[in-house]
N, C-alpha and C positions, 0 to 999 in steps of 0.2 A: 755126701748127698749125690755128688756127679757120678761116681761109680755105680752107685745104687740104682741111678736114672738109666745109666748105659746099659746097666744089666737088665733093667725092666724092658727097655727097648730091645735089646737083642732078643730077648724070650718072646716079644710079641713079634717081631721080625721073622722069627723062626715059625711061627704058627699062623702068621698071615700071609696069604699069597696075593695080595692085592697091592698095586701101588697107587692106585687112586685115593687121596686124603680122606673122602667121605667114606669110602669102604673101610680104610685102615682104621678110621676112628670107631666106625661100627664094630668092626671084628674086635678092635681093642677092648670095645665096650663089654662084648660078650667074654672075652677073657678076664676083665677086672671083677665081673661077677662072680667067676670061680676064685679069682684070688682072695676075694673079700672074705672067703670062708675062715682063712688062718693067718692072712697076713696084714696087720694092723699097719704097718710101717709102710704100707704102699699109698695110703691116703696122703701124705705129705708131698708124694712125688706126682701127684696127679695135675696140677697146673702147669708144671713144667712138661710133663708127658703129653698133655693135650697141644701145648704149641709146638712139640718137637714132631708130632705126628701129622701136623697142619703144614710141617716145613717151615715152621717159623724159628730162626736162630736166635730168638730172644734169650737173654740171661732169666735165670730163676726169679730174680725181682721183677723184671719186666714182664714176664710171664704171669706173675701172680697179679700184676697191676692191670694188665690187659683183661685178666679174667676177673678183676674185683676180688681175687681169692686170697685174701689176708685172714689167716685162721685166727679166731676168738680164742682167747686163753681161756682154761677150764674154769677158773675162778670167776670170770666175767659171763662165761654161760651159766654157771649156777647161780650167780646173781640175779640174772634174767628170769631165771625159772622160780627162783625165791619170789620175785616180784610180780610175776604172771600166773604161772601155772599153780603154786601153791594156794594163793589167795583164791582162785576159782575153786579149787578142791575143798578149801576149808567153807565155801558158801555153798556148796551143792551136795546132794545125796552120794554116799560113797559109792553106790551102785554104778552111778553115771560115769562114763568114759568120755572125756572132752574131746572133740576135735581140734588137734593142733596142728597149725600151718607156719612153715618157713618158706616165704615166697621166692627166695634165692638160696636154696639150702644148701648148694654145695655137695660136700661129702657127708653133710647131715649132723654136725655136732650137735646143734640145738636138739634136732629131732630125736637123736639117739639118747641125748642125756634126759629129754623129756619122757621118752619111751621107758627108759630104766626107771625113772622115778615111778611111772604109773605101774610098772610091771612089779615093782618090789611092793608097793601099796598092795597091788591084787593079790600077790602070792602071801603077804602077810594077813590078808581078810579072809581067804578062801582056801588056802593051803594047796592051790594048784602049783604046778611045776613051772620054772622060768619060761621053757619053750611053750607051754601051753598059755600062759599070759602074754608072751610076745604075740602069739597066733591072735590072741583077741584084740590086743593094743595096737598091732601094726597097722591095719587099716584105717585107724583113725590118726595116723601120722600123716600129714599131708605136706609134699615138698614139691617145688618147681625148680628147675634149672635149665637152661639153653644147652649146655654143655653134657653131651652124651656120657663122659666118662665119670666125672662124679656121681651122676643119676646112677650109672651101672653099678658103681661100687657101693653106694647107699642101698640099692635094691638087694646086692648080693649080701650085705651085711644083715639087712633086715630078714631076709629069708632065712638065712644061716641061724639068728637067734630065735628064729621060730620053728626050727627042726626041719628046715627046708621046706617051709610051707610057701609058695609063691604068692599066696593071698596077702601074705604080711606086707608086702611091698606094693601092693595094686594101687595105693595113694600117692606112689613117688612117680613124677612124670617128667619127661624131658619136654619142657615146653616154656614159652616165655611168660613171666607173670603178667605182663601187658598184654597178652594175645587174648583174641575172644574166647569167653568161656573160662579165663582164669580171674585175676582179680578186676574188678571187686565183686564179680559175679558169685565165685566161690566163697563162702563164709566159714568162719571157725569160732570156737569158742575162746581159743589160746592162740595168740599170734607172735612169734618171736623170731630173731634172726639177725643177720648182719648185712644188709643189702649193699651192693656195691655202690662205692662213691665215684664222683667225677662230675665236673663240669665240662662245658663246650671249650675250655681253655686247655683241658688235658687231652690232646690228640690221641694218647694211647689206649683211651677208653672208647666205648660206643655211646658216650653221654649225649652228644647232640642228637643221634637217631633216637636214643630212648626218651630225650625230653621232648622232642617233637610228637612222638606217638603217645607220651603221657598227657600231652596237652589234648589232644584228640580224645583219649580216654576221660580225662577230667572235664572236658568240655569248657575250658578256660585256657587262655594264653599263660605260658610262664615266662618270666624274666629270664634273660640272656644267660646269667650266671646262676640259676637255680640248680642246686646239686640235686643229681637223679635219686639220692639217697631219700632226700625229701618227699620225692614223689611217691616212693614206696611206703612212707610214713602215712601219707593222706590217704593212699589206696588201701593200706590195711588197716586204717582207722573206719574206713567206710566197710570193708569186710568183716569187722569185728560184729560177733553177735550181741544182743541184748545180754547184759550183765557180764559180757566177755572182759579179757585182760589181754594186753601186750606188752611187749618189751622189745625196743629196737635199737640196734647200736646206730649211731648216726654222727657224721662230722660235726665238730663243735660249731662250725661255722653257721650251721642250720639255725642255731638258736637266734641269731640276730642278724642274718644277710637280708638285704632288701628284697630280693627277688624269691626268698621263700616266706616272705610275710604273709601273704595270701594264703598258702599252704598251712602256716601256723594258726591262723584265724580260723580256717575251716576245720581244723584237727580240733580246736577248742569247742566248736560248735556240735562235732560230732561225741567227743569224750571229754574225760577229765583227767589232767595229769595226777598220777598218784605218788611217783617218785622219781629222782634222778640220780644219775651218777656220772661222774666225771673225774680226771685224772690229771696232775700236773705234769707228768710224763707221759709218752707215747707207749702204749702196751702193744702196738701192733709193729710189723715190720715198715709199714709204710709210713713215711714222715707226715702223719696227719694226727692233731688230736681228735679224740672222740668223746662221746656222752652215751648214755643210754636212757632212753625216754620210756618209762613204765606208765601206761595209760589204762583207763576202765572206761566200759561204756555202762554205766551205772545211772540211775537217776540220782543218786545223792552224791555232789560233789565235796571234796574233802576242803577243809578250812586251810589246811596246811599241805605243802607238798613236802616228803621226805626227801633229804638230800644225802648222797652217799660219794665218797671219794677214795681213790686208791685202790690198789690190790695186795692182799684182800681188802673187800669194800669195808670202810668204816663208816658208821652213821655220824652224821653231822647236824647241824642246827636246821630245823625245817623253815620253810619260809612260805608266804603267802603266795598262791598261784597267780600266774599271769594273767591278764585280761585281754580282750581283743584291742587289737593295734599296739600292744606292747611287745617288745622284744623279750625273749627268754633267757637272756644271758644271766640273769641273777640266780637262776636255776644251777650254774656251774660254777660261779665265782668263788664260793667258799672253799671248794675242791681244789683250786688253783690257787689258794693263799691269798685270795682278794678279799678284803672286809666287806661286810653288807653296808650298804647306805645308812647313816643315822639320821635320825628327825633333825630337820633343819628349817629355817626360816627363809624363803624366799620372795622376791617381787619383781615380776615382769621376768621378760628374757632379754639376752643379747640383742636379737633382732630388732627391738624396739627403738633402738637409737644406732645401730651399727651395721654396716652392709659387709658382706663377705663374699669372695670369689675366689672360686679354684680354677687355674688355667689345666688346659689339656694339651694332649701331643701335637695340635696345630700349634701351639705357641712353642713347644719344645723345640720342633723340628723347623719351625720358622726363623730361630736363632741361628740354624746352621749357616756357616759362611760369615757370620757378622761376630762371632766371639773370638777374641784376641787376647794376647798376654799382656798385661799392661806394665809399663815403666815403673819403676819403684816410686818415684817421685813426680809423674805426671798422669797419672791415671784419671784423675778428674777432669782434665782436659781433653782425653781421649774417648771417654765413654764412661758410662754407669756401670760399677761392679755389678756382676752376676752372681746371685746367692743361691746357692743349693740347699737342700735338706741336711747335709752333711755338715753343712758349715754353721748350722744354727744350733745353740744351746740355749737353755733359760737366760734371757737377758744378756746374750752375749752373741756377738757374729765374729767367727774366726776367719772371715775373709782375709786373705794375705798372709795368715798365721799357719794354715793347713791346706795341703792340695784338696782338690776335689775332681770329679769325673764328669765330662760333659761331652756327650757326643762320641763317647769311647775313647776319649783322650783325656790325659790328666793335665790339669792346670794350676798353677800356683796364685795367680793374681788375674782371674779372668774377667774381662770387661766387654760391653757390647759396642761395637762401632754403630750408632744409629743410622748414620748416612748409608749403611750397607742393608738396611733392613727395606722391605716392600713396604707400599702405603699402609697397609692393614697391620703390619707388625709395629709400624713407627705409631700409628694411634694407640695400639695396645700398650707399646712402652710408655707413651705419655700418660695414659690411664693410670699406670702402675706407678710413675716416678712423682708420688704425693706422700706426705706423712701417713703412715699405717703402722699396723702391727703384723708381723709375718708368723704364720703357724706351720711348722712342717708336720707331715703325717708320718705313720708308722714307726711312732716312737713309744717308749713305754710310760712317761707321763707328758702332759701338754708342755711345750718348750716354746713360749711366745718370746718374741725379740722385738723391740721397739725401732723404728726408723723413723726418727723424729724429722728429718731434714728431706726426706722423700728421696734418697739418693741411691736406692737400692732397687735392681731388677730382679724378681723372684723367679727361679727356675720351678718346673713342674716338680713334685706335687705340693706345692707350698700354698697355703691359703693366706690370702691378703685381706685384711680387716680395716675398713676406713670408719671414720668418725669425725666431727668436729675435735678440732687439734687437742682441747682440753680434757676430751674423754678418752684419749688413746691410752693414758696410763691406767683408767679404770679397765678397759679391755684387758690389758696385759696383766695387770693384778689379779683380775678375776680367773683368766685362763691358767694362770700359775697356781693357783689355789687346790692344794691336794684333793678337796671334795670334789672339784670340777673333772680332775683327772679320773678319780674314782667312780664318778657319774658316768664318764665317757666310757670306761671298760664295761660297768654295768649296761650300757645301752649298745655297745658294739663289739663285745668280746667274740674273739675268734674270725672276725671279718678282715683282720691284717695278715701281714705274710706271716707272722708268727703269732702264736696264741695270746701271748701277754703284752702285745703291741697294741696301740690305739690308732684306728682308722675312721676319722670323722670326714664328712664332706662339709662344704661350705652351709648347706643348710642344717645340716646337724649343729654346726657351731652355732649358729643364730637362733637355735632353740635351747641352748643351755640357759639355765636359769640365773638371774641376778641376785645378789644378796638384799636382805631387808634393811641392814644398818648401813646408811649411806655414809655415816660420819667415820666409821671404822673402814669402809671401802675407800674413801678418799685418802686415808692415811696409808693404806696399802697401796694406792697408786702413785703416792710420792716415793715410797719404799722402792716400787717397781722402777720408777725413773731414775732413783738415785743408784739402784743396782747396775744400770748401764754406765754411770759416770764414774765408778769405783773401780779401782786397779783389780781390787778382788772383791767380788760382788757377793760371796757367800754370805756374809752376815746380813746384809740387806735383803737379799732373797728369803732367807731363814725368817726374818722379821716380817716381810711382805705375807709368806705363806701363814705365819702365826696370826697376823691381823685380819687376814681374809677368813680364818676359821671363826674369828669372834664376829666378822661382817655377816656370817651366816648363821650366829647363835649357837656355836658348837661350845658345851660346856668344857672348861679347863681339863677336867678330869677324864674326858674320853677324846679330847682332841690327839694326845700323844699318839694313840694308836693309829691315826690316819696321817698323822706327820711322820711317824716312823716308816709306814707302809711307802710314803711319797719319797722320803729320802734314799731309802733303798733301791728305788727305781729310776733315781736321778742320773744323768751321766756322770761317771767317775770323776771327771775331770771340774765338775759343777756342784758336787755335792756340799751342802753346808756342813760345817764342822758343828754345828749346834742347833737342834731341832726342838729344843725345849720350850714348852709353852711359855709366852711372854703375858702377863697380865697388863692391859693398858686400859685407861679410861679415856673416853672421846666425849 
């Protein structure tokens, strides 16, 4: 690819007499319209070419990331058409030509595929030629993009397909989809595409600028971590005509991120979900897991949402659509190998009797200078052990048994010298040095550990849970339950660093539902405490998980599915040797 790019740049340089980046881009765009006539292989070079002509030395991956140009696989493009264009055609008169819009079209993979379907349909019905059909279909294909090079290439392709008819590409415009006169003012019957992803945390994108502009367009503030792809989801839903259909690729985090919650709710007020697609593996060059949301603007709302997974897309079990104030994670869980939630009996929430606190970077950096390595036999007199997420497994703390990283340094037995903390940090430490349950985040299942004597100091991002001492075992047993981990995934899928990890806030933890069978819950609590006392807690953990399933009234014949799922996600060092359902009476 590097050689092909260099050859293309050399060709452009030989025909362009300007050294100004803007002029070079415009002249290169003119050349690309000509190259689009018979050189399809140029398309994949356009993001890198754009970066090179703007005197950007980015790698090909960095250039694509900056442009948001991660090309959609053909199989996924076709799936989007199956879920948007085809249903629209089935419900309308064959003579009608839909207006199809891609708000961030790039080189037009979606539009060209949609156009080809419409052309094939027209030629089969009217016996006109492909070129004649493209001349009629082309003006109904609407595309926006800020980069002049992909726009020029797409215009050239459409004109060529229509027999050099310049009108075929008249609806392809170099413009920002958020500019005045674009979304949501321009409407369409079918909207589809793969808008750019990004949050303000990704400095290689224009996400922050787009997010602020979008807040003005939407007339509402956006959370600081709202992905800009979700902005295009809402704007597209607003631009969809009556009885219209849309399919947009989205990062999977949009399904559950807090800062996109208001966007999800608005989308549901405008449209209804028809189907979703997700994959357990990334199908793009970018290291991001994606989904496809297909929606309609029809008066009739479906009772179930169809679910698809993998490539080629496979039909999965449908699910009831989400409602306002719900996350949409369950739309993608099955595709990622995560079971659906079973019916269960609950009573109240953890917040009814417990408190939860998550510390932040102020506490993390506030410990700087006060962390030291403990002597093997005198650590209790030197200061409390400092416990990190990496030292915690279910019912086990590996402090002193494996190293950890704190403030960029590796420690074997880290302690905190309390007299070296400032007054605020000393108050913080005293508040944490109480009996508690510690819960790390960014784990594949919830991994609670009991600090019965209150001797550990938690490091960010561990959540500390407190309650009357006799109830701490209940908290730990409940958090250990496979169903609670499963519920956490269903509520917050895709919001952690990896798609299959769990990231809960302190408030999320307090909203977790308690079981209805208190006798079984108390028995599980005893097993959770016992697991800390055993040299090999595997069996006690297995029994605790089994017993908690009974506390939530899960039948024995279905419990095994969830126990097996939970076992496979446990840390290898702690996996129980037996997760067979144990029948116990209380």
